[in-house]
PLY file of the C-alpha trace (Angstrom):
ply
format ascii 1.0
element vertex 107
property float x
property float y
property float z
element edge 106
property int vertex1
property int vertex2
end_header
82.17 82.28 103.30
85.39 80.26 102.43
86.20 82.72 99.53
85.85 85.65 101.89
88.31 84.07 104.16
90.84 83.37 101.42
90.58 86.84 100.11
91.37 88.08 103.77
94.17 85.80 104.26
95.73 86.71 100.86
95.17 90.40 101.62
96.76 90.30 105.09
99.68 87.96 103.60
100.54 90.49 101.10
100.42 93.63 103.62
102.61 92.14 105.98
105.10 90.97 103.23
105.05 94.29 101.13
103.51 97.16 102.67
105.95 99.98 103.91
105.24 100.20 107.63
102.69 97.81 109.06
101.86 96.96 113.07
100.21 93.55 112.85
98.22 92.52 116.06
97.66 88.62 116.00
94.77 88.13 118.11
91.80 85.71 119.03
88.03 86.18 119.60
88.21 84.30 122.84
91.15 85.77 124.14
90.39 88.12 127.41
93.53 90.18 126.74
92.94 90.65 123.46
89.59 91.81 124.41
90.60 94.58 126.67
93.18 95.41 124.04
90.52 96.04 121.25
89.78 99.84 122.06
93.15 100.56 122.59
93.85 98.83 119.04
91.10 101.22 117.58
92.42 104.29 118.96
96.21 103.37 117.92
94.61 102.66 114.22
93.34 106.40 114.27
96.61 107.93 115.83
98.75 106.23 113.25
96.49 106.94 109.93
99.06 108.10 107.39
102.19 106.82 109.44
101.84 103.05 109.73
98.94 100.73 108.69
97.34 98.72 111.28
96.63 95.06 110.59
94.43 92.60 112.54
95.11 88.98 112.17
92.75 86.56 113.90
94.92 83.57 114.66
91.99 81.16 114.63
90.66 82.32 110.95
94.21 82.92 109.42
96.30 80.37 111.12
98.56 79.80 108.15
99.77 83.08 108.66
100.12 82.75 112.60
102.08 79.39 112.09
104.22 81.49 109.73
105.04 84.44 112.00
105.13 81.70 115.03
102.42 83.32 117.18
102.66 81.68 120.46
100.54 84.11 122.86
97.77 86.67 121.86
97.75 89.27 121.65
101.30 89.67 119.77
102.31 92.78 118.05
105.04 92.87 115.50
106.13 95.89 113.43
107.03 95.42 110.22
108.51 97.18 107.45
108.49 95.73 103.86
108.22 92.39 105.28
111.18 92.37 107.81
110.22 92.35 111.47
111.80 95.02 113.07
109.91 94.79 116.79
107.70 92.05 118.63
106.00 91.85 122.03
103.22 90.00 123.27
100.77 90.68 125.84
98.56 93.73 126.95
100.48 96.87 125.76
99.69 100.64 126.56
98.73 102.95 123.83
102.22 104.70 124.69
104.34 101.64 124.18
102.95 100.99 120.81
103.48 104.16 119.50
106.79 104.43 121.04
107.86 101.39 118.99
106.73 102.81 116.11
108.65 106.16 116.80
111.95 104.39 117.60
112.07 102.77 113.93
110.36 105.45 111.71
112.67 108.19 113.20
0 1
1 2
2 3
3 4
4 5
5 6
6 7
7 8
8 9
9 10
10 11
11 12
12 13
13 14
14 15
15 16
16 17
17 18
18 19
19 20
20 21
21 22
22 23
23 24
24 25
25 26
26 27
27 28
28 29
29 30
30 31
31 32
32 33
33 34
34 35
35 36
36 37
37 38
38 39
39 40
40 41
41 42
42 43
43 44
44 45
45 46
46 47
47 48
48 49
49 50
50 51
51 52
52 53
53 54
54 55
55 56
56 57
57 58
58 59
59 60
60 61
61 62
62 63
63 64
64 65
65 66
66 67
67 68
68 69
69 70
70 71
71 72
72 73
73 74
74 75
75 76
76 77
77 78
78 79
79 80
80 81
81 82
82 83
83 84
84 85
85 86
86 87
87 88
88 89
89 90
90 91
91 92
92 93
93 94
94 95
95 96
96 97
97 98
98 99
99 100
100 101
101 102
102 103
103 104
104 105
105 106
């Protein structure tokens, strides 16, 4: 189990730091706002396939990454390009708002 956690953290850290376009959702399994966002994030992943990679980071399991990105509340969404933060917002967001964030920076 610990090996899986280490592998996941390494993979997510690499994606956030190096992949071209990434939207990271920092969430917690106990967070009611995150639970409400879950179906929306799944739909967002489908809509953004081939445009931006959507990565989900559990703040309890990947606290090192959460600390690195100074996550103070969940959910927090961060749009990154090659490791640089372009946009960040916390709280429940609409599918349209997430899509607009990507379109604003990718156009």
